[in-house]
C-alpha positions, 0 to 999 in steps of 0.5 A: 500500500502506498504511503498515505497521510494520516488524516487520509488513512483515518478517513479511508478506515472510517469509510470502510467501517461505515460500509461494513456496518451498512452491509451488516445492517442489510444482512439481517439474515446472517446471525451473530452466531454465524459471524462468530463461528466463521469470522470470530467477531460479530456485530456486538464485537464491533459495538464493543470496539467502538465503545472501547475507542470512544473510552480511549478518546474520553468520548461519552458513549454508552454500551447501548449507544454503541450497539445502536450505532452498529445495529441502526436501532436499539439492540432489543428491537433488532433482536426482536425483529431479526435474531433467531434461536441458535440451532444445535449445529450453530451452538456446537460451532460456537463452542468449538470456535471458543475452545480454539481461542483459549 
């Protein structure tokens, strides 16, 4: 990658983050457990990372606010609309992926 000035680098990274969040908002068929099983992170991870970054900068951002920033709506509303009960296969995959991480 060519050398990019820091401000431009930050703007590019922010654009990528916004595009990823937009993509995940549109893919409500993909459950968080599927993301965790395949990629090792999910929407909740993104919202936690956003909150961590805000905390590091001294920006007041609650967990609920960071989740709403990622989900595009309150988390409870997203869960009610889109979250399904995890299947035994999904649960087994999650357990296996967690065992690998530890």
